[in-house]
N, CA, C and O of each residue as an XYZ file, in Angstrom:
468
protein
N       0.846     -1.172      0.000
C       0.000      0.000      0.000
C       0.901      1.248      0.000
O       1.845      1.334      0.785
N       0.603      2.208     -0.882
C       1.423      3.414     -0.988
C       1.113      4.387      0.147
O       0.113      4.250      0.851
N       1.985      5.359      0.304
C       1.776      6.404      1.289
C       0.428      7.088      1.059
O      -0.310      7.328      2.014
N       0.100      7.403     -0.190
C      -1.176      8.071     -0.485
C      -2.373      7.187     -0.128
O      -3.381      7.689      0.368
N      -2.277      5.903     -0.369
C      -3.372      5.003     -0.008
C      -3.553      4.940      1.509
O      -4.678      4.905      2.006
N      -2.449      4.926      2.231
C      -2.517      4.920      3.694
C      -3.101      6.238      4.206
O      -3.930      6.243      5.116
N      -2.665      7.350      3.619
C      -3.206      8.657      4.003
C      -4.701      8.711      3.717
O      -5.474      9.164      4.562
N      -5.116      8.260      2.549
C      -6.535      8.248      2.179
C      -7.351      7.490      3.226
O      -8.404      7.964      3.652
N      -6.874      6.325      3.637
C      -7.580      5.517      4.630
C      -7.726      6.260      5.956
O      -8.766      6.170      6.608
N      -6.700      6.983      6.352
C      -6.775      7.761      7.599
C      -7.773      8.909      7.460
O      -8.553      9.168      8.376
N      -7.752      9.592      6.325
C      -8.645     10.733      6.114
C     -10.107     10.301      6.017
O     -10.987     10.956      6.577
N     -10.367      9.207      5.312
C     -11.751      8.757      5.140
C     -12.345      8.274      6.466
O     -13.566      8.202      6.598
N     -11.518      7.948      7.431
C     -12.006      7.588      8.764
C     -12.576      8.811      9.496
O     -13.352      8.671     10.441
N     -12.183     10.009      9.047
C     -12.666     11.252      9.652
C     -13.793     11.880      8.832
O     -14.745     12.422      9.395
N     -13.688     11.809      7.508
C     -14.686     12.390      6.598
C     -14.890     11.425      5.434
O     -13.916     10.982      4.826
N     -16.114     11.101      5.122
C     -16.380     10.094      4.092
C     -16.111     10.579      2.668
O     -16.004      9.769      1.747
N     -16.003     11.895      2.483
C     -15.746     12.446      1.143
C     -14.314     12.971      1.092
O     -14.024     14.062      1.582
N     -13.419     12.176      0.490
C     -11.993     12.510      0.394
C     -11.560     12.318     -1.054
O     -11.897     11.317     -1.686
N     -10.799     13.302     -1.579
C     -10.389     13.273     -2.979
C      -8.934     13.707     -3.121
O      -8.518     14.671     -2.479
N      -8.155     13.015     -3.947
C      -6.823     13.516     -4.271
C      -6.941     14.730     -5.196
O      -7.706     14.707     -6.160
N      -6.204     15.758     -4.909
C      -6.076     16.970     -5.730
C      -7.295     17.883     -5.728
O      -7.182     19.032     -5.302
N      -8.462     17.418     -6.188
C      -9.636     18.302     -6.250
C     -10.918     17.470     -6.215
O     -10.907     16.259     -6.436
N     -12.019     18.160     -5.933
C     -13.341     17.537     -5.977
C     -14.178     18.265     -7.018
O     -13.934     19.436     -7.306
N     -15.143     17.590     -7.573
C     -16.035     18.208     -8.551
C     -16.787     19.373     -7.909
O     -16.994     19.395     -6.696
N     -17.183     20.320     -8.716
C     -17.835     21.539     -8.234
C     -19.056     21.258     -7.365
O     -19.251     21.949     -6.365
N     -19.865     20.294     -7.696
C     -21.093     20.027     -6.958
C     -20.948     19.084     -5.776
O     -21.953     18.620     -5.238
N     -19.732     18.790     -5.361
C     -19.519     17.849     -4.267
C     -20.129     18.379     -2.973
O     -19.937     19.538     -2.605
N     -20.863     17.509     -2.296
C     -21.476     17.874     -1.017
C     -20.398     18.174      0.014
O     -19.405     17.452      0.107
N     -20.588     19.226      0.781
C     -19.653     19.591      1.830
C     -20.151     19.076      3.177
O     -21.358     18.932      3.367
N     -19.255     18.798      4.107
C     -17.814     19.002      4.007
C     -17.139     17.871      3.233
O     -17.639     16.750      3.143
N     -15.987     18.223      2.684
C     -15.149     17.225      2.033
C     -13.685     17.610      2.200
O     -13.356     18.735      2.577
N     -12.819     16.650      1.912
C     -11.381     16.824      2.103
C     -10.673     16.556      0.790
O     -11.004     15.604      0.083
N      -9.697     17.394      0.461
C      -8.797     17.123     -0.655
C      -7.374     17.086     -0.107
O      -7.075     17.673      0.934
N      -6.509     16.388     -0.826
C      -5.098     16.356     -0.426
C      -4.233     16.331     -1.673
O      -4.635     15.828     -2.722
N      -3.043     16.881     -1.535
C      -2.087     16.832     -2.641
C      -0.668     16.862     -2.095
O      -0.393     17.468     -1.059
N       0.220     16.197     -2.812
C       1.623     16.206     -2.424
C       2.251     17.507     -2.897
O       2.123     17.882     -4.062
N       2.930     18.192     -1.984
C       3.548     19.476     -2.299
C       5.059     19.432     -2.134
O       5.716     20.473     -2.106
N       5.604     18.243     -2.025
C       7.053     18.085     -1.883
C       7.356     16.860     -1.055
O       6.559     15.926     -0.971
N       8.524     16.884     -0.445
C       8.963     15.771      0.386
C      10.447     15.540      0.204
O      11.108     16.198     -0.599
N      10.950     14.595      0.962
C      12.371     14.270      0.888
C      12.579     13.091     -0.049
O      11.868     12.088      0.018
N      13.557     13.229     -0.914
C      13.943     12.142     -1.794
C      15.046     11.353     -1.106
O      16.032     11.922     -0.638
N      14.875     10.065     -1.050
C      15.847      9.215     -0.361
C      16.670      8.471     -1.404
O      16.120      7.803     -2.279
N      17.978      8.590     -1.305
C      18.878      7.878     -2.212
C      19.825      7.018     -1.386
O      20.509      7.510     -0.489
N      19.853      5.733     -1.700
C      20.754      4.808     -1.008
C      22.071      4.713     -1.772
O      22.091      4.714     -3.002
N      23.156      4.633     -1.033
C      24.480      4.567     -1.656
C      24.672      3.297     -2.487
O      25.461      3.286     -3.431
N      23.955      2.235     -2.138
C      24.108      0.987     -2.897
C      23.090      0.873     -4.039
O      22.933     -0.197     -4.627
N      22.405      1.970     -4.348
C      21.443      2.049     -5.455
C      20.223      1.142     -5.289
O      19.587      0.773     -6.277
N      19.896      0.784     -4.062
C      18.680      0.017     -3.812
C      17.548      0.974     -3.437
O      17.785      2.110     -3.027
N      16.340      0.499     -3.585
C      15.189      1.302     -3.175
C      15.104      1.341     -1.656
O      15.289      0.319     -0.996
N      14.828      2.502     -1.106
C      14.673      2.581      0.350
C      13.382      1.898      0.792
O      12.461      1.721     -0.005
N      13.322      1.521      2.049
C      12.128      0.859      2.573
C      11.057      1.861      3.013
O       9.943      1.464      3.353
N      11.385      3.143      3.008
C      10.454      4.200      3.425
C      10.246      5.185      2.289
O      11.080      5.314      1.393
N       9.102      5.886      2.345
C       8.884      7.004      1.438
C       8.401      8.189      2.259
O       7.838      8.023      3.340
N       8.630      9.389      1.731
C       8.313     10.624      2.439
C       7.546     11.556      1.511
O       7.769     11.572      0.300
N       6.643     12.326      2.096
C       5.898     13.319      1.320
C       5.476     14.468      2.222
O       5.110     14.259      3.379
N       5.530     15.668      1.694
C       4.865     16.804      2.306
C       3.495     16.864      1.662
O       3.384     17.005      0.444
N       2.456     16.758      2.467
C       1.086     16.718      1.959
C       0.292     17.889      2.507
O       0.340     18.191      3.700
N      -0.438     18.541      1.615
C      -1.355     19.590      2.028
C      -2.749     18.973      2.118
O      -3.245     18.382      1.159
N      -3.370     19.123      3.289
C      -4.715     18.619      3.516
C      -5.644     19.836      3.544
O      -5.397     20.796      4.274
N      -6.706     19.788      2.749
C      -7.660     20.891      2.644
C      -9.045     20.402      3.039
O      -9.519     19.387      2.527
N      -9.692     21.121      3.948
C     -11.072     20.834      4.331
C     -11.944     21.933      3.739
O     -11.663     23.118      3.913
N     -12.997     21.537      3.045
C     -13.949     22.478      2.443
C     -15.295     22.277      3.121
O     -15.800     21.158      3.203
N     -15.883     23.394      3.617
C     -17.105     23.289      4.414
C     -18.004     24.502      4.195
O     -17.631     25.463      3.522
N     -19.194     24.431      4.780
C     -20.163     25.521      4.657
C     -19.945     26.630      5.681
O     -20.498     27.720      5.535
N     -19.148     26.366      6.714
C     -18.862     27.390      7.721
C     -17.403     27.273      8.167
O     -16.782     26.216      8.054
N     -16.889     28.364      8.666
C     -15.510     28.346      9.175
C     -15.394     27.394     10.356
O     -14.414     26.660     10.475
N     -16.405     27.408     11.235
C     -16.377     26.529     12.405
C     -16.322     25.062     11.981
O     -15.555     24.283     12.546
N     -17.129     24.683     10.993
C     -17.143     23.302     10.513
C     -15.791     22.914      9.920
O     -15.296     21.813     10.165
N     -15.193     23.816      9.139
C     -13.881     23.546      8.531
C     -12.813     23.398      9.606
O     -11.991     22.483      9.543
N     -12.818     24.281     10.582
C     -11.807     24.242     11.654
C     -11.962     22.980     12.508
O     -10.973     22.340     12.864
N     -13.193     22.635     12.827
C     -13.442     21.430     13.624
C     -12.932     20.180     12.912
O     -12.335     19.303     13.537
N     -13.168     20.104     11.613
C     -12.748     18.939     10.843
C     -11.233     18.862     10.679
O     -10.659     17.776     10.760
N     -10.575     20.002     10.450
C      -9.111     19.963     10.295
C      -8.447     19.580     11.628
O      -7.412     18.914     11.631
N      -9.029     19.991     12.744
C      -8.489     19.587     14.048
C      -8.661     18.091     14.273
O      -7.783     17.446     14.846
N      -9.784     17.537     13.827
C     -10.002     16.092     13.940
C      -9.016     15.329     13.045
O      -8.526     14.263     13.417
N      -8.735     15.884     11.874
C      -7.763     15.264     10.967
C      -6.371     15.314     11.574
O      -5.640     14.324     11.525
N      -5.993     16.452     12.144
C      -4.676     16.563     12.782
C      -4.536     15.515     13.885
O      -3.498     14.861     13.984
N      -5.559     15.351     14.708
C      -5.510     14.360     15.781
C      -5.392     12.947     15.215
O      -4.628     12.130     15.728
N      -6.142     12.665     14.166
C      -6.110     11.329     13.546
C      -4.736     11.031     12.946
O      -4.175      9.958     13.168
N      -4.197     11.989     12.184
C      -2.922     11.747     11.507
C      -1.761     11.643     12.484
O      -0.889     10.792     12.307
N      -1.726     12.483     13.507
C      -0.600     12.426     14.448
C      -0.658     11.183     15.327
O       0.357     10.779     15.894
N      -1.836     10.571     15.446
C      -1.968      9.346     16.223
C      -1.960      8.081     15.388
O      -2.092      6.983     15.929
N      -1.809      8.215     14.092
C      -1.882      7.060     13.190
C      -0.720      6.098     13.407
O       0.380      6.502     13.784
N      -0.984      4.821     13.161
C       0.073      3.807     13.258
C       0.545      3.343     11.884
O       1.605      2.726     11.781
N      -0.218      3.625     10.824
C       0.169      3.200      9.478
C       1.111      4.189      8.804
O       1.810      3.846      7.850
N       1.120      5.417      9.308
C       2.003      6.471      8.811
C       2.546      7.242     10.003
O       2.005      7.164     11.106
N       3.615      7.983      9.773
C       4.132      8.896     10.792
C       3.951     10.305     10.233
O       4.664     10.712      9.316
N       2.988     11.049     10.793
C       2.644     12.372     10.274
C       2.963     13.448     11.301
O       2.607     13.330     12.474
N       3.637     14.497     10.845
C       3.980     15.632     11.695
C       3.448     16.909     11.069
O       3.785     17.214      9.925
N       2.616     17.673     11.797
C       2.165     18.951     11.258
C       3.352     19.873     11.028
O       4.293     19.894     11.822
N       3.308     20.631      9.945
C       4.389     21.559      9.617
C       4.012     22.996      9.968
O       4.661     23.945      9.528
N       2.980     23.139     10.750
C       2.488     24.432     11.197
C       1.020     24.299     11.531
O       0.418     23.241     11.345
N       0.456     25.370     12.018
C      -0.965     25.374     12.362
C      -1.808     25.455     11.092
O      -1.305     25.789     10.019
N      -3.071     25.151     11.227
C      -3.999     25.236     10.099
C      -4.198     26.690      9.691
O      -4.116     27.599     10.518
N      -4.460     26.893      8.410
C      -4.730     28.207      7.836
C      -6.195     28.233      7.410
O      -6.667     27.315      6.740
N      -6.910     29.286      7.800
C      -8.311     29.434      7.397
C      -8.393     30.296      6.147
O      -7.600     31.218      5.956
N      -9.378     29.976      5.289
C      -9.539     30.714      4.031
C     -11.006     30.677      3.635
O     -11.795     29.923      4.204
N     -11.362     31.495      2.661
C     -12.711     31.520      2.110
C     -12.606     31.684      0.608
O     -11.914     32.578      0.123
N     -13.295     30.820     -0.133
C     -13.333     30.901     -1.592
C     -14.614     31.624     -1.973
O     -15.692     31.028     -1.976
N     -14.497     32.917     -2.298
C     -15.672     33.736     -2.603
C     -16.382     33.265     -3.871
O     -17.607     33.348     -3.955
N     -15.640     32.776     -4.848
C     -16.252     32.312     -6.095
C     -17.145     31.091     -5.869
O     -18.175     30.940     -6.525
N     -16.752     30.234     -4.954
C     -17.507     29.007     -4.695
C     -18.331     29.088     -3.410
O     -19.066     28.155     -3.086
N     -18.211     30.203     -2.675
C     -18.915     30.404     -1.404
C     -18.714     29.223     -0.456
O     -19.676     28.601     -0.004
N     -17.453     28.928     -0.166
C     -17.139     27.839      0.750
C     -15.920     28.215      1.583
O     -15.054     28.971      1.143
N     -15.873     27.676      2.782
C     -14.776     27.911      3.716
C     -13.761     26.791      3.594
O     -14.091     25.666      3.219
N     -12.517     27.120      3.920
C     -11.433     26.147      3.842
C     -10.548     26.262      5.074
O     -10.287     27.361      5.564
N     -10.100     25.139      5.559
C      -8.990     25.074      6.518
C      -7.988     24.114      5.903
O      -8.341     23.010      5.489
N      -6.732     24.547      5.845
C      -5.714     23.686      5.254
C      -4.513     23.613      6.179
O      -4.205     24.549      6.916
N      -3.847     22.468      6.114
C      -2.687     22.244      6.963
C      -1.724     21.322      6.231
O      -2.137     20.377      5.559
N      -0.439     21.608      6.368
C       0.613     20.808      5.743
C       1.174     19.811      6.762
O       1.346     20.128      7.939
N       1.452     18.605      6.279
C       2.019     17.547      7.105
C       3.212     16.936      6.387
O       3.205     16.784      5.166
N       4.236     16.587      7.157
C       5.334     15.781      6.630
C       5.019     14.355      7.046
O       4.808     14.071      8.226
N       4.989     13.453      6.058
C       4.535     12.080      6.317
C       5.577     11.074      5.850
O       6.114     11.169      4.747
N       5.848     10.106      6.725
C       6.704      8.975      6.404
C       5.858      7.712      6.430
O       4.951      7.582      7.251
N       6.154      6.786      5.534
C       5.440      5.503      5.516
C       6.352      4.436      4.926
O       7.273      4.729      4.164
N       6.074      3.193      5.298
C       6.773      2.077      4.652
C       6.385      2.054      3.195
O       5.240      2.322      2.832
N       7.359      1.730      2.365
C       7.119      1.654      0.913
C       6.423      0.359      0.576
O       6.131      0.101     -0.592
């Protein structure tokens, strides 16, 4: 199972609507999107594949209210930092936002995640 598959499983335990990268315009809220925004590349001196993989992942919660978005991102932070299938570390506090074009609230947070390959 890949790091993204493990992350998806952790996120769907908190919110049933989870999508990589983006969700369709009419998706019922709240929902969660995630995308890889970097990470550490591991190179072994003997040219073998490492047993771990790393990713910086941005987790985005989209909701009808700021309170709903904030509550959900806090639940996600608790779930990810307590996970046993991945090792997730928040890279800062959540950021609140509002998408005026779509009339929806967002809370997003970046995590550095390690997982077995």
